[in-house]
Short mmCIF file of the C-alpha atoms (twelve columns), coordinates in Angstrom:
data_MODEL
# 
_entry.id   MODEL 
# 
loop_
_atom_site.group_PDB 
_atom_site.id 
_atom_site.type_symbol 
_atom_site.label_atom_id 
_atom_site.label_alt_id 
_atom_site.label_comp_id 
_atom_site.label_asym_id 
_atom_site.label_seq_id 
_atom_site.Cartn_x 
_atom_site.Cartn_y 
_atom_site.Cartn_z 
_atom_site.pdbx_PDB_model_num 
ATOM 1  C CA . UNK A 1  -40.868 207.248 -70.106 1 
ATOM 2  C CA . UNK A 2  -39.420 210.449 -70.470 1 
ATOM 3  C CA . UNK A 3  -38.110 212.683 -67.559 1 
ATOM 4  C CA . UNK A 4  -40.646 215.408 -68.576 1 
ATOM 5  C CA . UNK A 5  -43.536 213.188 -68.357 1 
ATOM 6  C CA . UNK A 6  -42.385 212.225 -64.777 1 
ATOM 7  C CA . UNK A 7  -41.965 215.776 -63.910 1 
ATOM 8  C CA . UNK A 8  -45.508 216.783 -64.472 1 
ATOM 9  C CA . UNK A 9  -47.370 213.921 -62.319 1 
ATOM 10 C CA . UNK A 10 -48.024 214.512 -58.500 1 
ATOM 11 C CA . UNK A 11 -46.430 212.176 -55.804 1 
ATOM 12 C CA . UNK A 12 -49.457 210.236 -55.518 1 
ATOM 13 C CA . UNK A 13 -49.857 209.661 -59.285 1 
ATOM 14 C CA . UNK A 14 -45.992 208.590 -59.342 1 
ATOM 15 C CA . UNK A 15 -46.457 206.039 -56.577 1 
ATOM 16 C CA . UNK A 16 -49.446 204.491 -58.651 1 
ATOM 17 C CA . UNK A 17 -47.351 204.448 -61.614 1 
ATOM 18 C CA . UNK A 18 -44.333 202.552 -59.510 1 
ATOM 19 C CA . UNK A 19 -46.698 200.028 -58.177 1 
ATOM 20 C CA . UNK A 20 -47.936 199.427 -61.493 1 
ATOM 21 C CA . UNK A 21 -44.466 199.079 -63.272 1 
ATOM 22 C CA . UNK A 22 -43.368 197.109 -60.395 1 
ATOM 23 C CA . UNK A 23 -45.968 194.670 -61.166 1 
ATOM 24 C CA . UNK A 24 -45.180 194.785 -64.833 1 
ATOM 25 C CA . UNK A 25 -41.514 194.035 -63.711 1 
ATOM 26 C CA . UNK A 26 -42.384 190.903 -61.662 1 
ATOM 27 C CA . UNK A 27 -44.514 189.586 -64.558 1 
ATOM 28 C CA . UNK A 28 -41.589 190.187 -67.121 1 
ATOM 29 C CA . UNK A 29 -39.033 188.203 -64.923 1 
ATOM 30 C CA . UNK A 30 -41.608 185.351 -64.631 1 
ATOM 31 C CA . UNK A 31 -41.932 185.199 -68.262 1 
ATOM 32 C CA . UNK A 32 -38.214 185.590 -68.600 1 
ATOM 33 C CA . UNK A 33 -37.687 182.458 -66.385 1 
ATOM 34 C CA . UNK A 34 -39.852 180.195 -68.259 1 
ATOM 35 C CA . UNK A 35 -38.910 181.612 -71.711 1 
ATOM 36 C CA . UNK A 36 -41.899 183.445 -72.859 1 
ATOM 37 C CA . UNK A 37 -40.427 187.012 -72.770 1 
ATOM 38 C CA . UNK A 38 -39.906 187.918 -76.573 1 
ATOM 39 C CA . UNK A 39 -37.599 190.973 -75.371 1 
ATOM 40 C CA . UNK A 40 -35.499 190.624 -72.313 1 
ATOM 41 C CA . UNK A 41 -34.438 194.120 -72.755 1 
ATOM 42 C CA . UNK A 42 -37.875 195.085 -71.181 1 
ATOM 43 C CA . UNK A 43 -36.836 193.977 -67.869 1 
ATOM 44 C CA . UNK A 44 -33.782 196.613 -67.821 1 
ATOM 45 C CA . UNK A 45 -36.166 199.316 -69.193 1 
ATOM 46 C CA . UNK A 46 -38.753 198.620 -66.385 1 
ATOM 47 C CA . UNK A 47 -36.133 198.948 -63.744 1 
ATOM 48 C CA . UNK A 48 -34.604 202.168 -65.121 1 
ATOM 49 C CA . UNK A 49 -38.115 203.626 -65.311 1 
ATOM 50 C CA . UNK A 50 -38.962 202.534 -61.418 1 
ATOM 51 C CA . UNK A 51 -35.544 204.324 -60.399 1 
ATOM 52 C CA . UNK A 52 -36.438 207.520 -62.451 1 
ATOM 53 C CA . UNK A 53 -39.917 207.689 -60.577 1 
ATOM 54 C CA . UNK A 54 -38.377 206.879 -57.160 1 
ATOM 55 C CA . UNK A 55 -35.909 209.960 -57.955 1 
ATOM 56 C CA . UNK A 56 -38.618 212.042 -58.886 1 
ATOM 57 C CA . UNK A 57 -40.826 211.144 -55.566 1 
ATOM 58 C CA . UNK A 58 -37.505 211.981 -53.434 1 
ATOM 59 C CA . UNK A 59 -37.089 215.478 -55.119 1 
ATOM 60 C CA . UNK A 60 -40.637 216.217 -54.775 1 
ATOM 61 C CA . UNK A 61 -40.899 215.253 -51.131 1 
ATOM 62 C CA . UNK A 62 -37.879 217.160 -50.431 1 
ATOM 63 C CA . UNK A 63 -39.280 220.485 -51.610 1 
# 
């Protein structure tokens, strides 16, 4: 997810996106623990996308 995409979303949309990504991260961690995750780099990408969204939420709320 690009920063430009995140920048255009509202705070409510960002929170929905964050919860969806958190669920995906949980599922990816479970799959990784039982050996079904084909690409373990996906966990890192999900974590970073969640961090980007959290940063955008803080910036938008601070304004």
